[in-house]
N, C-alpha and C positions, 0 to 999 in steps of 0.2 A: 543571578542567583545564585550562590555558593552551594556547592554538592552537599547534600547531607551526610552524617556519618555512615548512614545506612547503604546511600549509594556510593559511598566511596568504598564501603566494605564489599559490596558487589562488586564493583570494578576491580577490586584487588582480587578477589576470589576467581574472576574472569580468567586473570594472567595465570593461575594455576591449573587451570583447565585445559585437556589436550585440543580442544576444538579446533584452534587456531593452527597448532602445530601439525595434528593429522591431516587437515585439508591441504596443507601445503605439501604433502609427500604426493608424487605424481601416482604411484602406485594405488595408494589409500584412497586418493581422490577417485581416481576412476572405478576402483571397486565400490565406491560409497554410490556414486551415479549409476553403476550397474545394479547395485541393491535397490535404489528406488526404482529402478526400471520394472523389477519384479513386483514391488509392494503398492505403488502408487494408485493402480485401479482396484485396490482392495475397497469394499464398501467401507463408510464411515459410520462412527457415532460420536455423539458429543462426550466429550470429558466430563467427568462430573465434578467440574470446578465451575460450571457457569452461574452458581448464586441460586438462590431462591427466590419466591414471589413470582416467578413469571414460567412459561412453558416453552419447551423447546418443540418445534414439529418439522418433520423432515418431507421433502417431496422430491420428485425427480422430474426435472425437465429436458429435453434434449439430451438424454442421456447424462445429465448432471445432475449429481445431488446438490441439493439447496435446503440450508437450515434456516429455521424462521425462530425467533425470539420475541417473546412479547408477554407482558402482563396486563390483567384487567384495566390497569390505569393506563394504559400505553396512551400517547397521543397520537390520534388518528389522522392527523394533518401533517403529520412528518412521516417519513420511512427512510431509514439509513440502509446503504446496501454498503455491505463492509466487505473489501477484496484483502483477504489475509497473504502474508508475505510467505518467506521462507526459500529465497533463491530460486524459485521457477520450478525446483524439483522435488519439494518437500511437501507434504500435507500439511495442515495446522497442527502446531504442537500444543503443548499443555498451556503455554503463554497466551497463543492465540484462543484457544476455548475460553480462557479466562477473560480476556478482553472482550470477546462476544458477549458474554454474560454482564461485564461491567457496563458495556454501551447500553445494551438494553435496560441496565438498572439505573444508571447515572442520568441518560437521556430521556428516560420514561418514554421510549417510543418502539416501534416495531422494527427488529434488525434483521436483514437478511443476509446470510453468508452462503454464497454458491462455493462449493469445491472444483473449481474451474480445474480443465485437463493441464497435466504437469509432465514438463520434460522428464527424462529423454523419450518417452514413447510418444508425446504428443507436442506440439510446438504454438507458437503465438497465433497463428493463423486460425486453428482449430479452437483455440480458447475465445480469441476476438469473436467468431462466430456465434459461439455458445452464450457469451456474456451479453454481446448485443441482442441475442434472442431474448435473454432473461431480462435486460432493461426494458425492452418493449413491452413485455409482459407486467412489467411494474407500471409502466405507464399506463396501459392499459386498464389494468385493476384499481390504480390507485389514481383516476384522471385528476382527483382534487388535492391530492397530498402534495406536499413539498419534497423531493428526494435530494438527501444529502448522501455522497460519495465518501467513503473514507477508506483509505488503503495504507498499509504498512509495509517498507522494505520494497520487496519485488512486487508486492502487491499496490504499493504506492504507485509504481511505474504503469501497472495493469490498468489502475484507476484512471490515471491521465490518458493513457492510450485510449481507454474505452471512451472517455469524454470527448477526445480529439475526432474520434470516429463517430460519435455522435454529432458533432459539429459538421463534419463532413456529408453524413446521411441528413442533415437538417432535421434532426430529430428534437423535441423539447430538451432543454439541457437540464443537468443539476442545479439546485439552488445553489448549491456551495460544494465545492471540494478541498477535503481535508487529508492531509498527506502526511505520514509519519516516516521520517528517514527513509525518503523515497530513492530507488536505485533507478534515477532518471537516465544514467548512460552506462551501459553495460560494457564499452570500449574503455571506460575508465583513463582516458588520454589526457585529462587536465593535468598540468605540472603540479600544482598545489597538493595534488591528491598524496604524492610520494611521501611528504612531510608527515601529513596526518595518519597515514598509513602506519607509522612507527608508533604513535601512540593509541590507534583503535585496536582494543584488545580481542576484537571478535572475527573480525574480517580480512582478509588479503585482496588485493587486486586480482591475483593469480585463479584464485578460487571463484569470485564473481563472474569473472572474463569465462571460466569455465563452464559455469551454469547458464551464462547468457548464452554461450556457442549452442549448448544443448537446447535452448528455448528456441534460438534463432532456427535452427533447423536448416542450416545452409545457407540463410541470408546474412548479409553483413550485420556487425554489432550497432551499426549505425543508422540501420533502418528504423524508421518513425515509430513503427508499431513495436519493434523490440526496445529502443530506447527514446522515449517519447520527449526527451530532451531536445531532438532534432524534428520534432511535430511541428503543426501549426500553434502559434502563440495567441494569434488573436481570436475573438469572438468567444472565449472560454467563460465560464462562470467564475466568481470570486475563488481564489484559490489560498490556502493557507498551510504553511509547512512547519511541523515541529521536528527538529532534529538535534542532537546534542553535536558539541564543537570537538569532540573525540570521536568522531564518525567519518570515515574517510570518504562518505557520500557529500559530507556538507559542502564541498566547494562547489560541485554541481548545483545544488539546490539553490545555493545564494546566486550563482550565476544566472539559473533560470528564471528566478524571482526579479533580477534586475532587468533581462532581457523583456518579460513580460510587461513591466512597469513602461520601459521603453516603447514597446509597441503599443502602450495606450489601454492593458491590460490592467486588472485589479489582482493583486497577489502580495503574499508578505511572508517574511520569514520570521518565525519564532524560534530563535537560539537558545540552547539551554547549556551553559557554561560547564564543560569537563565531563558530559553526559555521554555514554556509550550507544551505539546503534539500537534502535527499538526500544529505548529507555522507558517509553510510556507504557510498555507490556509488561514491565518488570515488577515485582512487589516492593517498590521503593517509595520513599514520601513525594518525590519529584513527577513520580508517575500520577500520583493522586492531584498534584498541581496542574499537570497536563491535561488531565481528564477533565478538571474543571473548566479548563481552556477549552477543551474541545466541544464541551456541553454548551458553553457560552456561544461558540461559532455556530455549532448545529442549530441553536434556537434562533439564530438571527434572520431576519427577514432581509434578503437583498433588497436593495433600491433600484438595483440595475435592471433596467426592461430587456426585453429581447431585441431592440432597435437596434441594427449595425450588425448583429450577429451573423448576418449571412455573408459577410466579406471574410470568410474563413480562409486559411491556408495564406495569407498575405505576409506574414511575418515567421521568420525561423531562425534558429540558431545555427549557424554553419560549422 
C-alpha cells in the first residue's frame, strides 16, 4: 500500500518539527523528563476530541484514573482495554484522546483507558500492579465479555507485558492483543535499527533508551517487564502488530512475530510501507485503513482454546 499524499505531507511536516532535534540534546532531554516529573500526577480530563454519540465516564481505582467511553449501541459482549503510549513519561496526547474516541465509535464497544503511573516518579512495577488489578476487575465485572487489549508505542509494550503477567498468574487471557508500533525492547540493540533510525522522522534510540531507563527505575532495560520482547512467547493469545516500515521499532516487531510463530504461537505482522511511528493515530487516510483492520481483528472470535496455555515461560528471545 503506497502512502497517500496526506501521509507523505504529514511525514514531510514532521521533518520540519523540532521534536526529534530537541530530544537529541542532552540538556533539553533531561529538562523535559524533569518537567514530566512535576506534571504527570495532575488529574486528567478528556480532550474535547473524542467524538459524538458516546459518553465518557471517569472513575478512580487503586489511585489510578480510568476513563470509559461507550454509547447506547455498544456491543455488550466485547470490551477493549486501551493502553496509550507516549514513551512511559508522558500522559495521553491529543492524538491518544482522539484515538480513544475513534475506537469506541468504530468498534462500537466499551473502551477502557487507564491513566497508568508514569516515569520518572513511578516505574514499571507500580504500573504493572495497578494494571493487573484493573484487569482483574474487568474480568470480574465482565465475566461473559470478550476482552481485547490494544496498545500503542510504549503502551503496546505495557499491553504485552500485562498479558505475559496474566499468563504467569494463570488468569483468563484476553481474546486478542492488537499492538500499534510497540516499543518491545527499550535497549534497542538490534543492528538493523541503526539504518531505519536515519529515516525515522520522530524517534531516536538515544531518547527511547532514556525514557526506558526512567521507566525501569534501576532495573536493566532487558528486564522482561520493561522490554517484553524478552518475556515468555508461549501461551499468549493471538497477537497482531500494525507498524510502519519507517519506524525504528519495526525490526524488533518483525523479529518478535517470527519468534512467536517459531514457538508455535499465533502472531502476525501488518506492515505499512513508508509509514512513521504510531501512524494509525494520525489524521491521514492510512489511519482510516488501519482502523478498519483493527475493528475487524477486534471482532474476530478466536478459535484457539485455553488448552495448553499453562505451559507459560517455555520460549523466550535471548
